[in-house]
The first five atom37 places (N, CA, C, CB, O) and aatype in JSON, in Angstrom:
{
  "aatype": [12, 16, 2, 11, 18, 16, 10, 3, 1, 9, 3, 3, 7, 13, 18, 19, 13, 10, 11, 1, 3, 3, 6, 15, 6, 5, 10, 9, 9, 14, 10, 6, 6, 19, 11, 19, 2, 10, 2, 6, 7, 3, 9, 19, 6, 9, 6, 16, 2, 6, 16, 7, 18, 1, 13, 6, 19, 10, 11, 6, 6, 16, 15, 3, 12, 11, 6, 11, 19, 15, 2, 10, 10, 6, 11, 10, 11, 2, 11, 11],
  "atom_mask": [
    [1, 1, 1, 1, 1],
    [1, 1, 1, 1, 1],
    [1, 1, 1, 1, 1],
    [1, 1, 1, 1, 1],
    [1, 1, 1, 1, 1],
    [1, 1, 1, 1, 1],
    [1, 1, 1, 1, 1],
    [1, 1, 1, 1, 1],
    [1, 1, 1, 1, 1],
    [1, 1, 1, 1, 1],
    [1, 1, 1, 1, 1],
    [1, 1, 1, 1, 1],
    [1, 1, 1, 0, 1],
    [1, 1, 1, 1, 1],
    [1, 1, 1, 1, 1],
    [1, 1, 1, 1, 1],
    [1, 1, 1, 1, 1],
    [1, 1, 1, 1, 1],
    [1, 1, 1, 1, 1],
    [1, 1, 1, 1, 1],
    [1, 1, 1, 1, 1],
    [1, 1, 1, 1, 1],
    [1, 1, 1, 1, 1],
    [1, 1, 1, 1, 1],
    [1, 1, 1, 1, 1],
    [1, 1, 1, 1, 1],
    [1, 1, 1, 1, 1],
    [1, 1, 1, 1, 1],
    [1, 1, 1, 1, 1],
    [1, 1, 1, 1, 1],
    [1, 1, 1, 1, 1],
    [1, 1, 1, 1, 1],
    [1, 1, 1, 1, 1],
    [1, 1, 1, 1, 1],
    [1, 1, 1, 1, 1],
    [1, 1, 1, 1, 1],
    [1, 1, 1, 1, 1],
    [1, 1, 1, 1, 1],
    [1, 1, 1, 1, 1],
    [1, 1, 1, 1, 1],
    [1, 1, 1, 0, 1],
    [1, 1, 1, 1, 1],
    [1, 1, 1, 1, 1],
    [1, 1, 1, 1, 1],
    [1, 1, 1, 1, 1],
    [1, 1, 1, 1, 1],
    [1, 1, 1, 1, 1],
    [1, 1, 1, 1, 1],
    [1, 1, 1, 1, 1],
    [1, 1, 1, 1, 1],
    [1, 1, 1, 1, 1],
    [1, 1, 1, 0, 1],
    [1, 1, 1, 1, 1],
    [1, 1, 1, 1, 1],
    [1, 1, 1, 1, 1],
    [1, 1, 1, 1, 1],
    [1, 1, 1, 1, 1],
    [1, 1, 1, 1, 1],
    [1, 1, 1, 1, 1],
    [1, 1, 1, 1, 1],
    [1, 1, 1, 1, 1],
    [1, 1, 1, 1, 1],
    [1, 1, 1, 1, 1],
    [1, 1, 1, 1, 1],
    [1, 1, 1, 1, 1],
    [1, 1, 1, 1, 1],
    [1, 1, 1, 1, 1],
    [1, 1, 1, 1, 1],
    [1, 1, 1, 1, 1],
    [1, 1, 1, 1, 1],
    [1, 1, 1, 1, 1],
    [1, 1, 1, 1, 1],
    [1, 1, 1, 1, 1],
    [1, 1, 1, 1, 1],
    [1, 1, 1, 1, 1],
    [1, 1, 1, 1, 1],
    [1, 1, 1, 1, 1],
    [1, 1, 1, 1, 1],
    [1, 1, 1, 1, 1],
    [1, 1, 1, 1, 1]
  ],
  "atom_positions": [
    [[-13.91, 9.56, 5.26], [-13.02, 8.9, 6.2], [-11.73, 8.53, 5.47], [-13.69, 7.64, 6.82], [-11.77, 8.01, 4.36]],
    [[-10.58, 8.81, 6.11], [-9.27, 8.55, 5.49], [-8.51, 7.53, 6.32], [-8.45, 9.86, 5.35], [-8.46, 7.62, 7.54]],
    [[-7.91, 6.57, 5.63], [-7.07, 5.58, 6.28], [-5.83, 5.33, 5.44], [-7.85, 4.27, 6.5], [-5.82, 5.57, 4.23]],
    [[-4.78, 4.85, 6.1], [-3.55, 4.5, 5.4], [-3.53, 3.01, 5.13], [-2.3, 4.92, 6.21], [-3.86, 2.19, 5.99]],
    [[-3.12, 2.67, 3.9], [-3.04, 1.29, 3.46], [-1.73, 1.05, 2.72], [-4.24, 0.93, 2.56], [-1.11, 1.99, 2.21]],
    [[-1.32, -0.21, 2.67], [-0.2, -0.62, 1.84], [-0.77, -1.47, 0.71], [0.89, -1.42, 2.66], [-1.58, -2.36, 0.95]],
    [[-0.34, -1.19, -0.52], [-0.77, -2.01, -1.64], [-0.04, -3.34, -1.55], [-0.51, -1.3, -3.02], [1.17, -3.41, -1.77]],
    [[-0.77, -4.38, -1.23], [-0.19, -5.71, -1.05], [0.05, -6.39, -2.39], [-1.09, -6.57, -0.18], [1.12, -6.95, -2.63]],
    [[-0.97, -6.34, -3.26], [-0.84, -7.03, -4.54], [-1.96, -6.6, -5.48], [-0.86, -8.58, -4.35], [-2.95, -5.98, -5.08]],
    [[-1.76, -6.95, -6.74], [-2.8, -6.78, -7.75], [-3.22, -8.19, -8.11], [-2.29, -5.96, -9.02], [-2.41, -9.0, -8.54]],
    [[-4.5, -8.48, -7.93], [-4.97, -9.85, -8.05], [-6.26, -9.91, -8.86], [-5.17, -10.48, -6.66], [-7.3, -9.42, -8.4]],
    [[-6.21, -10.5, -10.04], [-7.4, -10.78, -10.84], [-8.27, -9.54, -11.07], [-8.23, -11.86, -10.16], [-9.49, -9.59, -10.92]],
    [[-7.62, -8.43, -11.44], [-8.38, -7.21, -11.76], [-8.7, -6.33, -10.56], [0.0, 0.0, 0.0], [-9.5, -5.4, -10.68]],
    [[-8.09, -6.62, -9.42], [-8.34, -5.83, -8.21], [-7.03, -5.44, -7.53], [-9.24, -6.62, -7.23], [-6.05, -6.2, -7.53]],
    [[-7.04, -4.26, -6.94], [-5.97, -3.87, -6.03], [-6.34, -4.4, -4.65], [-5.75, -2.31, -6.01], [-7.48, -4.23, -4.2]],
    [[-5.4, -5.04, -3.97], [-5.63, -5.53, -2.62], [-4.77, -4.72, -1.67], [-5.32, -7.07, -2.51], [-3.54, -4.82, -1.7]],
    [[-5.4, -3.93, -0.83], [-4.71, -3.09, 0.14], [-4.84, -3.69, 1.53], [-5.27, -1.64, 0.12], [-5.86, -4.29, 1.87]],
    [[-3.79, -3.54, 2.34], [-3.83, -3.94, 3.74], [-3.76, -2.68, 4.59], [-2.65, -4.91, 4.1], [-2.94, -1.8, 4.34]],
    [[-4.62, -2.6, 5.58], [-4.65, -1.43, 6.46], [-3.35, -1.36, 7.25], [-5.87, -1.49, 7.42], [-2.87, -2.38, 7.74]],
    [[-2.78, -0.17, 7.37], [-1.47, 0.01, 7.99], [-1.43, -0.42, 9.46], [-1.05, 1.46, 7.88], [-0.45, -1.03, 9.88]],
    [[-2.45, -0.11, 10.23], [-2.4, -0.43, 11.66], [-3.07, -1.76, 12.0], [-3.05, 0.68, 12.47], [-3.07, -2.18, 13.16]],
    [[-3.64, -2.43, 11.0], [-4.26, -3.74, 11.21], [-4.27, -4.5, 9.89], [-5.72, -3.6, 11.78], [-5.24, -4.43, 9.14]],
    [[-3.18, -5.22, 9.61], [-3.03, -5.86, 8.31], [-4.01, -7.0, 8.06], [-1.64, -6.37, 8.16], [-4.06, -7.55, 6.96]],
    [[-4.8, -7.36, 9.08], [-5.83, -8.38, 8.85], [-7.03, -7.76, 8.12], [-6.29, -9.01, 10.2], [-7.88, -8.47, 7.6]],
    [[-7.07, -6.43, 8.08], [-8.17, -5.73, 7.41], [-7.75, -5.38, 5.98], [-8.59, -4.45, 8.19], [-6.77, -4.66, 5.77]],
    [[-8.51, -5.89, 5.01], [-8.2, -5.65, 3.6], [-9.23, -4.71, 2.99], [-8.16, -6.97, 2.83], [-10.38, -4.64, 3.4]],
    [[-8.75, -3.98, 1.99], [-9.63, -3.16, 1.16], [-9.36, -3.59, -0.27], [-9.38, -1.59, 1.38], [-8.23, -3.51, -0.75]],
    [[-10.39, -4.06, -0.96], [-10.24, -4.56, -2.32], [-10.99, -3.62, -3.26], [-10.77, -6.04, -2.45], [-12.2, -3.41, -3.11]],
    [[-10.25, -3.06, -4.23], [-10.82, -2.05, -5.12], [-10.55, -2.47, -6.57], [-10.23, -0.63, -4.82], [-9.42, -2.8, -6.9]],
    [[-11.57, -2.44, -7.43], [-11.35, -2.78, -8.85], [-10.33, -1.83, -9.49], [-12.68, -2.73, -9.62], [-10.29, -0.64, -9.18]],
    [[-9.51, -2.36, -10.4], [-8.47, -1.57, -11.06], [-9.02, -0.29, -11.69], [-7.79, -2.4, -12.12], [-8.38, 0.76, -11.62]],
    [[-10.2, -0.38, -12.3], [-10.74, 0.79, -13.02], [-11.15, 1.93, -12.09], [-11.94, 0.37, -13.84], [-11.36, 3.05, -12.56]],
    [[-11.26, 1.68, -10.8], [-11.63, 2.75, -9.86], [-10.41, 3.5, -9.33], [-12.41, 2.17, -8.7], [-10.56, 4.5, -8.62]],
    [[-9.21, 3.04, -9.67], [-7.99, 3.68, -9.19], [-7.39, 4.48, -10.34], [-6.96, 2.62, -8.65], [-6.98, 3.92, -11.35]],
    [[-7.35, 5.79, -10.18], [-6.9, 6.68, -11.25], [-5.44, 7.13, -11.1], [-7.79, 7.9, -11.31], [-4.98, 7.98, -11.85]],
    [[-4.73, 6.56, -10.15], [-3.32, 6.9, -9.96], [-2.47, 5.66, -10.24], [-3.05, 7.44, -8.52], [-2.97, 4.53, -10.17]],
    [[-1.2, 5.87, -10.56], [-0.29, 4.78, -10.84], [0.27, 4.25, -9.52], [0.86, 5.25, -11.78], [0.94, 4.97, -8.78]],
    [[-0.02, 2.99, -9.22], [0.43, 2.4, -7.96], [1.29, 1.16, -8.22], [-0.78, 2.03, -7.08], [1.1, 0.45, -9.21]],
    [[2.24, 0.93, -7.31], [3.08, -0.25, -7.35], [2.95, -1.0, -6.04], [4.56, 0.13, -7.62], [2.68, -0.41, -5.0]],
    [[3.14, -2.32, -6.1], [3.09, -3.11, -4.88], [4.07, -2.53, -3.86], [3.42, -4.61, -5.17], [5.2, -2.18, -4.2]],
    [[3.62, -2.45, -2.62], [4.46, -1.89, -1.55], [4.23, -0.42, -1.29], [0.0, 0.0, 0.0], [4.69, 0.11, -0.28]],
    [[3.51, 0.26, -2.2], [3.23, 1.68, -1.99], [2.33, 1.86, -0.77], [2.57, 2.29, -3.24], [1.4, 1.09, -0.54]],
    [[2.62, 2.9, -0.01], [1.77, 3.27, 1.11], [0.9, 4.42, 0.62], [2.61, 3.68, 2.4], [1.39, 5.43, 0.12]],
    [[-0.41, 4.25, 0.76], [-1.34, 5.25, 0.25], [-2.35, 5.63, 1.32], [-2.05, 4.72, -1.0], [-2.69, 4.84, 2.21]],
    [[-2.82, 6.86, 1.19], [-3.91, 7.32, 2.02], [-5.15, 7.23, 1.14], [-3.67, 8.79, 2.58], [-5.18, 7.79, 0.05]],
    [[-6.16, 6.54, 1.62], [-7.38, 6.36, 0.83], [-8.55, 6.99, 1.58], [-7.65, 4.85, 0.55], [-8.84, 6.66, 2.73]],
    [[-9.19, 7.89, 0.88], [-10.38, 8.54, 1.44], [-11.59, 8.04, 0.67], [-10.28, 10.1, 1.36], [-11.62, 8.08, -0.56]],
    [[-12.58, 7.56, 1.39], [-13.83, 7.16, 0.74], [-14.82, 8.3, 0.86], [-14.41, 5.85, 1.38], [-14.97, 8.93, 1.91]],
    [[-15.5, 8.56, -0.25], [-16.52, 9.61, -0.24], [-17.68, 9.16, -1.11], [-15.94, 10.96, -0.74], [-17.7, 8.04, -1.6]],
    [[-18.65, 10.04, -1.29], [-19.86, 9.66, -2.0], [-19.62, 9.33, -3.48], [-20.88, 10.76, -1.9], [-20.43, 8.64, -4.09]],
    [[-18.52, 9.8, -4.05], [-18.24, 9.53, -5.47], [-17.26, 8.37, -5.66], [-17.69, 10.77, -6.13], [-16.97, 8.0, -6.8]],
    [[-16.76, 7.81, -4.59], [-15.82, 6.69, -4.71], [-14.63, 6.84, -3.78], [0.0, 0.0, 0.0], [-14.78, 6.95, -2.56]],
    [[-13.44, 6.84, -4.38], [-12.21, 6.87, -3.59], [-11.3, 8.0, -4.05], [-11.49, 5.52, -3.68], [-11.28, 8.37, -5.23]],
    [[-10.53, 8.53, -3.11], [-9.47, 9.48, -3.43], [-8.18, 8.87, -2.88], [-9.75, 10.92, -2.82], [-8.12, 8.46, -1.73]],
    [[-7.15, 8.83, -3.73], [-5.88, 8.2, -3.35], [-4.78, 9.24, -3.29], [-5.51, 7.1, -4.34], [-4.69, 10.12, -4.14]],
    [[-3.95, 9.11, -2.28], [-2.73, 9.93, -2.2], [-1.58, 8.98, -1.86], [-2.86, 11.09, -1.13], [-1.57, 8.35, -0.81]],
    [[-0.61, 8.9, -2.79], [0.55, 8.06, -2.55], [1.46, 8.81, -1.57], [1.31, 7.72, -3.89], [1.84, 9.95, -1.81]],
    [[1.81, 8.15, -0.47], [2.68, 8.74, 0.55], [4.12, 8.34, 0.22], [2.26, 8.28, 2.01], [4.64, 7.37, 0.75]],
    [[4.73, 9.11, -0.68], [6.04, 8.76, -1.24], [7.12, 8.66, -0.18], [6.45, 9.77, -2.28], [7.93, 7.73, -0.2]],
    [[7.15, 9.6, 0.75], [8.19, 9.58, 1.78], [8.05, 8.37, 2.69], [8.14, 10.87, 2.61], [9.04, 7.7, 3.0]],
    [[6.82, 8.08, 3.12], [6.6, 6.9, 3.98], [6.93, 5.61, 3.23], [5.14, 6.86, 4.47], [7.49, 4.68, 3.81]],
    [[6.57, 5.55, 1.95], [6.88, 4.37, 1.14], [8.38, 4.19, 1.03], [6.25, 4.48, -0.27], [8.9, 3.09, 1.19]],
    [[9.08, 5.27, 0.76], [10.54, 5.22, 0.63], [11.19, 4.78, 1.93], [11.08, 6.59, 0.19], [12.1, 3.96, 1.93]],
    [[10.72, 5.34, 3.05], [11.26, 4.97, 4.36], [11.04, 3.49, 4.66], [10.61, 5.83, 5.47], [11.94, 2.82, 5.16]],
    [[9.85, 2.98, 4.35], [9.54, 1.58, 4.62], [10.39, 0.66, 3.74], [8.05, 1.31, 4.38], [10.89, -0.36, 4.22]],
    [[10.56, 1.02, 2.47], [11.38, 0.2, 1.57], [12.83, 0.17, 2.05], [11.32, 0.74, 0.12], [13.5, -0.86, 1.95]],
    [[13.31, 1.3, 2.57], [14.67, 1.35, 3.1], [14.81, 0.46, 4.34], [15.07, 2.8, 3.45], [15.8, -0.26, 4.48]],
    [[13.82, 0.5, 5.24], [13.85, -0.36, 6.43], [13.87, -1.84, 6.04], [12.63, -0.07, 7.33], [14.63, -2.62, 6.61]],
    [[13.02, -2.21, 5.08], [12.97, -3.59, 4.63], [14.29, -4.0, 4.01], [11.82, -3.79, 3.63], [14.79, -5.1, 4.26]],
    [[14.85, -3.12, 3.2], [16.14, -3.41, 2.57], [17.24, -3.62, 3.62], [16.53, -2.27, 1.61], [18.05, -4.53, 3.5]],
    [[17.24, -2.77, 4.63], [18.23, -2.89, 5.71], [18.06, -4.2, 6.48], [18.13, -1.7, 6.67], [19.04, -4.85, 6.84]],
    [[16.81, -4.58, 6.74], [16.55, -5.84, 7.44], [17.03, -7.03, 6.61], [15.06, -5.99, 7.75], [17.63, -7.96, 7.14]],
    [[16.76, -6.99, 5.31], [17.21, -8.08, 4.43], [18.73, -8.17, 4.41], [16.67, -7.88, 3.0], [19.29, -9.27, 4.41]],
    [[19.38, -7.03, 4.39], [20.84, -7.01, 4.39], [21.4, -7.61, 5.68], [21.36, -5.56, 4.21], [22.37, -8.36, 5.64]],
    [[20.78, -7.27, 6.81], [21.21, -7.85, 8.09], [21.04, -9.36, 8.1], [20.43, -7.22, 9.25], [21.91, -10.08, 8.59]],
    [[19.92, -9.84, 7.55], [19.68, -11.28, 7.5], [20.7, -11.97, 6.6], [18.24, -11.56, 6.99], [21.18, -13.06, 6.92]],
    [[21.04, -11.36, 5.48], [22.04, -11.95, 4.58], [23.4, -12.05, 5.26], [22.15, -11.12, 3.29], [24.13, -13.02, 5.05]],
    [[23.75, -11.05, 6.06], [25.06, -11.01, 6.71], [25.18, -11.99, 7.87], [25.35, -9.63, 7.2], [26.29, -12.27, 8.32]],
    [[24.06, -12.51, 8.36], [24.08, -13.47, 9.48], [24.45, -14.86, 9.02], [22.74, -13.5, 10.17], [24.79, -15.71, 9.85]],
    [[24.4, -15.12, 7.73], [24.68, -16.45, 7.2], [26.15, -16.81, 7.33], [24.24, -16.55, 5.74], [26.56, -17.9, 6.94]]
  ]
}
């Protein structure tokens, strides 16, 4: 099964992911089980299988989201 998540934070030896379509749903994975380099805010596709997890960083979606957030912050700054 594959789902999209955003890496919310790294907390006490665990990656904390929030599900893209329902951020109230968290997926917490120990650091040693993640074999890819991840940064907070990355959007990833996570597939669970019998051997653990498979991660795919969705670079284009991450870049698009960071740009949207940056634009929103800029609009908020200009309203002052």
